[in-house]
Each structure stands twice: as structure tokens, then as C-alpha cells.
FIVEXFI-507109 format. One record per residue (C-alpha): residue number from 0; x negated, y negated, z negated. Coordinates in Angstrom, 1 decimal. Example, Ala and Ser with C-alpha at 12.3 -4.5 7.8 and 13.67 -1.06 7.14 Angstrom:
2
(0; (-12.3; 4.5; -7.8));
(1; (-13.7; 1.1; -7.1));
// end
This chain:
169
(0; (33.9; 20.7; -7.5));
(1; (32.4; 18.5; -4.3));
(2; (33.4; 15.6; -5.8));
(3; (32.0; 16.2; -8.9));
(4; (28.3; 17.1; -7.3));
(5; (28.6; 13.8; -5.1));
(6; (29.3; 11.6; -8.2));
(7; (26.6; 13.3; -10.3));
(8; (24.3; 13.1; -7.6));
(9; (25.4; 9.1; -7.2));
(10; (24.4; 8.6; -10.9));
(11; (21.3; 10.4; -10.8));
(12; (20.5; 8.2; -7.9));
(13; (20.9; 5.3; -9.8));
(14; (19.0; 6.2; -13.0));
(15; (15.8; 7.2; -10.9));
(16; (15.9; 4.0; -9.2));
(17; (16.4; 2.3; -12.4));
(18; (13.5; 3.9; -14.0));
(19; (11.0; 3.5; -10.9));
(20; (8.2; 1.3; -11.5));
(21; (8.6; -1.8; -9.3));
(22; (6.0; -2.8; -6.8));
(23; (4.3; -5.0; -8.3));
(24; (2.7; -5.2; -11.9));
(25; (4.0; -7.5; -14.5));
(26; (3.3; -8.7; -17.9));
(27; (5.2; -10.7; -20.3));
(28; (3.8; -12.7; -23.2));
(29; (6.5; -15.3; -24.9));
(30; (8.1; -16.6; -21.6));
(31; (5.0; -16.2; -19.4));
(32; (5.0; -13.7; -16.9));
(33; (1.7; -12.7; -15.3));
(34; (2.0; -10.7; -11.8));
(35; (-0.6; -8.2; -10.0));
(36; (-3.8; -8.6; -11.7));
(37; (-6.5; -7.6; -9.0));
(38; (-10.0; -7.3; -8.3));
(39; (-12.1; -6.5; -5.1));
(40; (-13.9; -3.1; -5.2));
(41; (-18.0; -4.0; -5.0));
(42; (-20.1; -2.3; -2.9));
(43; (-23.5; -0.8; -3.8));
(44; (-25.2; -2.1; -7.4));
(45; (-23.1; -5.1; -8.2));
(46; (-24.1; -8.1; -10.5));
(47; (-20.8; -10.3; -9.9));
(48; (-17.1; -9.5; -9.0));
(49; (-13.7; -11.6; -9.0));
(50; (-10.5; -11.0; -10.5));
(51; (-7.0; -12.5; -9.5));
(52; (-3.5; -13.2; -10.5));
(53; (-0.4; -15.2; -10.4));
(54; (1.0; -16.6; -13.6));
(55; (4.5; -17.9; -14.0));
(56; (4.8; -20.7; -16.4));
(57; (7.8; -20.6; -19.5));
(58; (9.6; -23.4; -20.6));
(59; (7.0; -25.3; -21.9));
(60; (3.6; -26.2; -20.5));
(61; (0.4; -23.8; -21.3));
(62; (-2.9; -23.3; -20.9));
(63; (-5.0; -20.3; -19.8));
(64; (-8.1; -20.9; -21.9));
(65; (-10.6; -17.4; -22.0));
(66; (-10.3; -13.9; -20.3));
(67; (-12.7; -11.0; -21.7));
(68; (-12.8; -7.6; -20.3));
(69; (-15.3; -5.0; -20.9));
(70; (-16.3; -4.0; -17.4));
(71; (-18.4; -7.7; -17.2));
(72; (-21.1; -8.9; -19.2));
(73; (-19.2; -12.5; -19.4));
(74; (-16.0; -13.6; -17.5));
(75; (-15.3; -17.2; -16.8));
(76; (-12.3; -19.2; -14.7));
(77; (-13.6; -20.4; -11.4));
(78; (-12.9; -23.3; -9.1));
(79; (-14.2; -24.9; -5.8));
(80; (-15.3; -28.1; -5.4));
(81; (-16.7; -30.0; -2.2));
(82; (-20.1; -31.7; -2.5));
(83; (-21.2; -33.4; 0.6));
(84; (-19.2; -31.2; 2.9));
(85; (-20.0; -28.1; 1.4));
(86; (-17.6; -25.9; -1.0));
(87; (-19.1; -24.6; -4.1));
(88; (-18.2; -22.6; -7.3));
(89; (-18.0; -24.1; -10.6));
(90; (-16.7; -22.7; -13.8));
(91; (-13.6; -24.7; -15.3));
(92; (-12.6; -24.8; -19.0));
(93; (-9.1; -24.0; -18.7));
(94; (-6.4; -23.6; -16.1));
(95; (-3.1; -25.5; -17.1));
(96; (0.2; -23.7; -16.5));
(97; (3.1; -26.3; -16.0));
(98; (6.5; -25.2; -17.1));
(99; (8.3; -23.5; -15.2));
(100; (5.5; -23.7; -12.6));
(101; (2.9; -21.4; -11.2));
(102; (-0.3; -20.8; -11.0));
(103; (-2.1; -18.6; -8.0));
(104; (-5.4; -17.3; -8.7));
(105; (-6.9; -15.7; -4.8));
(106; (-9.8; -15.3; -3.4));
(107; (-11.1; -18.7; -2.1));
(108; (-9.3; -20.9; -4.6));
(109; (-9.4; -20.7; -8.7));
(110; (-10.2; -16.7; -9.5));
(111; (-12.0; -15.1; -12.5));
(112; (-15.3; -14.5; -12.1));
(113; (-16.8; -11.4; -13.7));
(114; (-20.5; -11.9; -14.2));
(115; (-23.0; -9.3; -14.8));
(116; (-20.8; -6.2; -14.1));
(117; (-21.7; -3.0; -15.9));
(118; (-21.0; -0.9; -13.1));
(119; (-19.5; -0.9; -9.5));
(120; (-15.7; -1.8; -9.4));
(121; (-14.2; 1.3; -7.5));
(122; (-11.1; 1.0; -5.4));
(123; (-8.1; 2.8; -6.6));
(124; (-9.7; 2.4; -10.6));
(125; (-8.5; -0.2; -12.7));
(126; (-9.5; -1.6; -16.1));
(127; (-8.5; -3.7; -18.9));
(128; (-8.9; -7.3; -19.2));
(129; (-7.4; -9.8; -22.1));
(130; (-6.1; -13.3; -21.1));
(131; (-5.9; -16.0; -24.0));
(132; (-3.1; -18.5; -23.9));
(133; (-3.4; -21.6; -26.0));
(134; (0.3; -21.4; -27.5));
(135; (1.1; -17.9; -26.2));
(136; (-1.7; -16.0; -27.6));
(137; (-3.4; -13.2; -25.9));
(138; (-2.1; -10.2; -23.5));
(139; (-4.0; -7.1; -22.3));
(140; (-3.4; -6.6; -18.5));
(141; (-4.6; -3.8; -16.5));
(142; (-6.5; -4.8; -13.4));
(143; (-6.0; -2.5; -10.3));
(144; (-8.9; -2.5; -7.9));
(145; (-8.2; -2.7; -4.1));
(146; (-10.7; -2.8; -1.4));
(147; (-13.9; -4.5; -0.8));
(148; (-12.2; -6.9; 1.8));
(149; (-8.8; -7.1; 0.0));
(150; (-7.1; -10.8; 0.3));
(151; (-3.8; -9.8; -2.0));
(152; (-2.7; -6.9; -4.5));
(153; (0.4; -6.1; -2.6));
(154; (1.2; -8.0; 0.6));
(155; (4.9; -8.0; -0.4));
(156; (4.2; -9.7; -3.5));
(157; (2.4; -12.9; -2.1));
(158; (3.8; -16.1; -3.1));
(159; (3.3; -18.4; 0.1));
(160; (0.9; -20.3; -1.5));
(161; (3.1; -22.4; -4.0));
(162; (0.2; -23.3; -6.0));
(163; (1.0; -25.8; -9.2));
(164; (-2.1; -25.8; -11.3));
(165; (-4.3; -28.2; -12.7));
(166; (-8.2; -27.5; -14.0));
(167; (-9.7; -28.6; -16.6));
(168; (-13.3; -29.9; -15.9));
// end
């Protein structure tokens, strides 16, 4: 009887572990993987916000060409450029995702600019966002809202800054 209970408990543990959600949110479209979509909470009455994520490329090159969400009047891909020693944000038309490469959108780098927010982004909540790829098509991801000063969705899911992406001007 003891052996039966021990084996049963072992099997139950394996099944529960297999069904438990991973710590990192992950979405797939074709052979592209989107990991940890997140945004910073916005204090007060915000006008703009930012969203971040990591995209892992598939067997062939693709391009993130558009973003849509109901939480903002407009969403754009943004990058930074140095103008006479001053870093300035600017819109980019697309973000190339190299085959077998990775693109990380993060604070201080490439990111999704959420303009004309329809309300504050509140920590602990989430919102839907559509990502449009040139070849893979459209996928809807759930964006988790982190704290105001957050630098990553989950420290365990950081990718060590291995950014391999190109912006299109």
C-alpha cells in the first residue's frame, strides 16, 4: 500500500509540474517566438507609455511591421539615435527579425511607444496587443503591466543583451 501511495504521489507531482505555467509568457506564430511582453505602469494621468518584449527569429528573416492595441490612440516602433551628442527617440518603420536571431525591445533601446493612452497602465493588470509581421502574419499577445520603474518583465527571463536586430528608417 505504501509503495502504491508513493508512486501515485510521484506521478501526481510530475503531472502537476508539467501543467504548471512557465514563468515567462511565450507566444508562437509560425516559427517566430515572442517572449515576455510587458509594459511599465504609468503614474498620474499619462499621455504615453512603452511596451517591451523579446522576439526570437525562425528559419527565415521576417519583420515586425505594425503594432495595435486598444489602450492607446497610436502605437509605433521607436528607436534612439545620437544627434549632436544628445540621444533622441524616433519612430522606425519596421524591425527586422533575422533568421535564428533575436530582437529585444527594452527600456533605453528599441521599444513600442504607446501614444495617447486612453487611461493609466496599472501595475498587475494586462492588455492585449496585436503584432503584425511581414511574413508570419498577426498574433495577439497579452502584455503584463509591471511597476513604474521596472527594467524587465522577469529577471529570470533576461537574455543578457544579445540583441541582433536592424531598424528600418
